C-alpha positions in Angstrom: 0.0 0.0 0.0 1.3 3.5 -0.9 2.1 6.0 1.7 -0.8 8.2 0.5 -3.3 5.3 0.7 -2.0 4.5 4.2 -2.4 8.1 5.2 -6.1 8.2 4.2 -6.9 4.8 5.7 -6.7 6.4 9.2 -10.0 8.1 8.6 -8.9 11.4 10.2 -9.2 14.7 8.4 -5.9 15.1 6.5 -3.9 18.3 6.7 -1.7 18.8 3.6 0.7 21.8 3.8 2.3 23.3 0.7 5.9 24.7 0.8 8.2 25.9 -1.9 11.5 24.1 -2.4 14.4 26.5 -1.7 12.3 29.0 0.2 12.9 31.2 2.1 16.5 30.2 1.7 18.1 27.6 -0.7 18.9 25.3 2.2 15.4 25.6 3.8 13.8 22.7 1.9 14.5 19.8 4.3 14.3 21.9 7.6 10.8 23.1 6.6 9.7 19.6 5.6 11.0 18.2 8.9 9.2 21.0 10.8 5.9 20.3 9.0 6.1 16.6 9.8 7.1 17.1 13.4 4.3 19.7 13.9 1.5 17.5 12.8 1.1 17.9 9.0 -0.1 14.6 7.3 1.1 15.3 3.8 3.7 17.7 2.3 3.1 19.2 -1.0 6.5 20.5 -2.2 6.4 23.1 -4.8 9.0 23.1 -7.6 9.7 26.8 -8.4 8.8 27.9 -11.9 8.9 31.4 -13.5 5.3 31.2 -14.7 3.2 29.3 -12.2 -0.3 29.7 -13.8 -2.4 28.4 -10.9 -0.6 30.2 -8.1 -1.5 33.5 -6.6 0.9 36.4 -5.7 2.2 34.8 -2.5 3.3 31.5 -4.0 4.5 33.2 -7.2 6.7 35.5 -5.1 8.1 32.4 -3.1 8.9 30.7 -6.5 10.8 33.8 -7.7 12.8 34.0 -4.4 13.6 30.3 -4.6 14.8 30.6 -8.2 16.9 33.6 -7.2 18.3 31.5 -4.4 19.6 29.0 -7.0 16.9 26.3 -6.8 16.5 24.1 -9.8 15.5 20.5 -10.5 19.0 19.1 -10.0 19.5 20.9 -6.8 16.1 19.8 -5.6 16.8 16.1 -6.1 20.2 16.5 -4.5 18.5 18.0 -1.4 15.9 15.2 -1.3 18.3 12.3 -1.6 18.5 12.0 2.2 14.8 12.9 2.8 13.5 9.5 3.8 16.0 9.2 6.6 14.0 11.9 8.4 10.6 12.4 6.7 8.1 9.5 6.9 4.9 11.2 5.8 3.8 11.3 2.1 5.5 13.9 -0.1 3.9 15.1 -3.3 5.8 17.3 -5.8 3.7 20.1 -7.4 4.8 22.0 -10.4 4.5 22.6 -14.1 5.4 20.6 -17.2 7.9 23.0 -18.8 10.8 22.4 -16.2 9.9 18.7 -16.0 10.1 18.3 -19.7 13.4 20.2 -19.8 14.8 17.8 -17.2 13.4 14.8 -19.1 10.0 13.3 -18.0 11.3 9.8 -17.6 14.5 10.9 -15.7 12.3 13.1 -13.5 10.0 10.3 -12.5 13.0 7.9 -11.9 14.8 10.5 -9.7 11.6 11.4 -7.9 10.9 7.7 -7.1 14.5 7.2 -6.1 14.4 9.9 -3.4 11.1 8.6 -2.1 8.5 11.0 -3.6 5.0 9.6 -3.5 3.2 11.5 -6.2 2.9 14.4 -8.6 0.6 17.3 -9.2 1.2 18.9 -12.7 -1.9 21.1 -13.4 -0.9 21.9 -17.0 -0.5 18.2 -18.1 -3.5 17.6 -20.4 -5.6 14.5 -19.7 -5.1 13.0 -23.2 -1.3 13.4 -23.0 -1.3 11.8 -19.6 -3.3 8.8 -20.8 -1.4 8.3 -24.1 2.1 9.2 -23.1 2.9 9.7 -19.5 0.8 7.4 -17.4 2.8 4.3 -18.2 6.0 6.1 -17.1 4.4 7.2 -13.8 3.1 3.6 -13.2 6.5 2.2 -14.0 8.1 4.3 -11.2 5.2 3.7 -8.7 4.2 7.4 -8.6 0.7 8.5 -7.8 -0.7 11.3 -10.1 -3.3 13.8 -8.8 -5.6 15.6 -11.1 -7.4 18.9 -10.2 -11.1 19.5 -10.6 -13.0 22.8 -10.2 -16.6 23.8 -9.6 -17.0 24.2 -13.4 -15.8 20.6 -14.1 -18.6 18.5 -15.5 -19.7 15.3 -13.6 -18.6 13.2 -16.6 -15.1 14.8 -16.5 -14.8 14.6 -12.7 -15.5 10.9 -12.8 -13.0 10.4 -15.7 -10.3 12.4 -13.8 -11.1 10.4 -10.6 -10.6 7.2 -12.5 -7.2 8.4 -13.8 -6.0 9.8 -10.5 -4.4 7.9 -7.6 -3.6 9.1 -4.1 -6.3 11.7 -4.0 -8.4 14.1 -6.1 -7.5 17.8 -5.7 -10.8 19.8 -5.5 -10.0 23.4 -6.3 -12.4 25.5 -4.2 -13.0 28.0 -7.0 -11.8 28.9 -10.5 -9.2 31.3 -9.4 -5.6 31.3 -8.2 -4.3 30.3 -4.8 -4.5 32.6 -1.8 -7.7 34.5 -2.5 -10.8 34.9 -0.4 -13.5 32.3 -1.0 -17.3 32.1 -0.5 -17.5 29.0 1.7 -21.2 28.4 1.3 -20.6 28.0 -2.5 -17.6 25.8 -1.7 -19.7 23.6 0.5 -22.4 23.1 -2.2 -19.6 22.1 -4.6 -18.1 19.6 -2.2 -21.5 18.1 -1.4 -21.9 17.6 -5.1 -18.5 15.9 -5.4 -19.4 13.7 -2.4 -22.6 12.6 -4.1 -20.6 11.3 -7.1 -19.2 8.6 -4.8 -15.7 8.9 -6.2 -13.0 6.3 -5.9 -10.3 8.7 -4.5 -10.3 10.7 -1.3 -11.0 14.4 -1.9 -8.6 17.1 -0.8 -9.7 20.8 -1.0 -7.3 23.5 -1.9 -7.2 27.3 -2.6 -8.4 29.7 0.1 -7.8 27.4 3.1 -5.8 29.4 5.7 -6.9 28.8 9.3 -8.8 26.6 11.6 -12.2 27.7 10.5 -11.6 27.4 6.7 -9.9 24.0 7.4 -12.9 22.7 9.3 -15.3 24.1 6.8 -13.5 22.4 3.9 -13.3 19.1 5.8 -17.1 18.9 6.4 -17.5 17.3 2.9 -14.0 16.2 2.1 -11.2 14.0 3.4 -9.0 17.0 4.2 -7.6 20.2 3.0 -4.5 21.9 1.6 -2.9 25.1 3.0 -0.4 26.9 0.9 -0.2 30.7 0.8 -1.0 31.2 4.5 2.0 29.0 5.4 4.3 30.6 2.9 3.6 34.0 4.4 4.4 33.0 7.9 7.8 31.4 7.1 9.0 34.2 4.9 11.2 35.9 7.5 11.7 32.9 9.8 15.3 32.1 10.6 14.4 28.7 11.8 11.0 27.1 10.8 10.4 24.9 13.8 8.7 27.2 16.3 6.6 29.2 13.8 5.5 26.0 12.0 4.4 24.3 15.2 2.5 27.4 16.3 0.8 27.7 12.9 -0.2 24.0 12.6 -1.4 23.8 16.2 -3.6 26.9 15.6 -5.4 24.9 12.8 -5.6 21.4 14.5 -6.2 22.4 18.2 
């Protein structure tokens, strides 16, 4: 059983925290990941910095720009992650965009991700038909889960298709906007109730606009858990060490 499957088997509401590799400093990647695990996060979504992150709002865009300026790139990332599994036991999902992955080489990327112990990928700009016809077999070969995104505008037929293709979980974007914005949670709840009624194969994780205890709990009413990104990126921006501020942030959500 994969680490992601094991994680959802517990039945608890899952907290997935997004962090940007190489942010706020180049050598922050593993200390931040350790702090997230030790403070109670269930999954780490590790962002691979890219100069044109289409789905990300201003906060995560800025963190990507800082990380790139710090010298983060794919080779550096995998070098940093080679010792990851000595210290980090929770699931780790890489989130990014196709351009840098293709530049690195898709098969090499998947091989290196699997080698360091990555569990799955989120690549929002990988089209479904290309995934099915070209890339799925490579991901399967390396034992990597692949997580598709759905939005409130995604048709029932397409949601069920993407659910069938996904493994690990299905990423329910709370609204058709970028990360970090304010959300109408009554509308989000109606959307999540609709997804729940589809009786999907994968657990549902909600992202975009989750930032504190209330929004986490609201998101979890009709989902298996939620993803927090921009709110966490903001609080570690000036932290010299991530441990204390990460623990305080996560406890404010879970307690």
